[in-house]
N, C-alpha and C positions, 0 to 999 in steps of 0.2 A: 504493499499500500503506499503511494507516496506521500509526502509530507502534507499536503492541502488537506488530503482526505481524512489522515490522523489528526490534524487538528479541528477539522469539522466535527468529526465523531466525537472527540474528547468535549469539544463546547457544548455539541448537543446532549452528550451523556451528561455533563453537569447540569444542564438544565432541567431535566428529567430528573435527574436524582435530588434537584432543588425546586419541584414544582411550586409549593406553595410560595416561596419567595419570587419565583419568575412567572407565575399564572399570567397570561394575558399579554405578557411582554414578548414583542416580534424578537426574532435572532435574525439578523441578517449575515448574508454570504456574499462576499464580493467574488465574481468569478470574470474569467476571461473568455473569449471565444475559442481558445484551443481548449480550456478545462471543459466547457459547455459540451464540446464536441467529441472529448475523451471518454463517454461512458458517464457523463456526469447524472442524466437522470437515472439510470439502473443503478448508480451509487447512492444518490439521494434518496430514492424510494424505497430500497433495501435498509438503508440505514433509519428512515422514519417507522418501517414495519419492525425493525428488530427493536428498536427504542421506546415504541409507543408514542413517537413524538407526532404533536398536533400540527398536520402541516400547514393550517391556515395561522399560525404562528412562525412561520417561514418566510424571510423573503431573499431572493436572489436578485442580487444588483448587478447591472452591466453596465459599462462606461457609455456615456454619451458619445465620446469621440470615436467610437468604432461604430464601423459599419456592419451588417449580418447579412449571412448567406441565407437562402431558403430552409437551408436545413438546419442552420441555429434557430431561425425563427420556429421551426417545426418543433424542436426540441423545447424551447421556451414555452410554447404553446400546450405541449404534452404537460409540462410542468405545472402550468397555470391551470389546466383542467384538474388537477389532483387539489388544488385549494392553497397553493403555494403561492406568494404575492410577487411580482414581478417589479422591479424598480431601474429606472435610469440615474445613475449616479453621477455627480458633478456637472450637472445641466448648467450650460452659461459658460463652463470653462474654455472651450477651445472652440468647435466650430458650430454650436448649437444646433446639432442635426435633428431638424424638425422632423425629417422622414421618419426616424426611430419612433418617434411618437405615432405615426401612423402604423408602421409596419411591426413593431412588438407589440406584445400583448400586455402593456403597461398597466399597473396600477398605481404606482409612486413614481413621482419626478422630485428627485432630489437636488435642490439649488445650491450651487457651489456658495458658500460663504462669503466669498468675496463680493460678491454682488449687494450684499447686505452692507459690508463694510461700506461700500462706494454710496449706496443708497444714503446712508446716515449722513454725509456731506453734500450730496449732490442730486438736488431735486430732478433732472432728467433720470438719473439712475434710480430715484425712488420710482417715478413713473413708468420707467421700463420695466422695472421688477414686478412692480404693482400690475400691470396689463399682461405681462407673461403668467404669472400667478392667476390672475383670473381666467386668461384664455385657457389654461391647462385644468382647471377646477371646472371650466365650462364644458368639457369634454370627458368629464367624469372620472378624471385621476384626483387622486389626493396628493397634496405637495408636501415637500420638507425643506426647510431652511437649515442648513448645516453652518457650524461656527458660531453659534449665538453665543457669545463670551460674558454679557453683562445685561442689565437690567435695561437699561437703554436699546440693545438690541432685540430683546424678547420683547419690547413694549413696540417696536417699530413691525417686528415680526407680526404680531398680533394685528397691527395698522392694516397691514398689507393683506393680510386674509390667510396667511398660511395654514395649512391642516396639522402640521406638527413643526417641531423645532427640534433641532438637536445641538449641543454645545454644554459647556461649561455653567452656562446661567441655568439648565435645569438638570444638570448630572455631569460630576465629574467621573471618568474611567476609573473602575477601581479593579484591583487584583484580586479575587476570591481569596478569603482566607483557606478555604480547605483544597486541597489538590484535587485536579480532576484527573 
């Protein structure tokens, strides 16, 4: 088993062993196109079955900058059909590949936090971010703004209407006390 699979299995096992603490919380996995096409579907479905992991609490994140073949999109569709959420990560960082919003079975769009930082001081950036967020919400996706570091950024995130926030303002990354 390669290192990526070992890490995913350890993390999901940890969450399952600590169900009460993590009940209802999503676990996100960032995956590359190559990893998706290397038996990821079979791997993740066998892991879900083996661990009795709730598929609806799993999010598979793909990068916005990548383009995806029909084969990759087919795998993502199969994953989504099993109840796993699909997210586009780092939206707005590079090419803002809007075609991915049309072609991929996306549930969640995660906006790069640098956009929020710009919106704090630049009215044009604020209007652009608000418009992009509203557009993505209007087509039925949830949105996440990353790198929300303080109260000011948290308030702006609420004002702009994001579905969720991620960052130090809402929770710092922690190392579990128990080994997994």
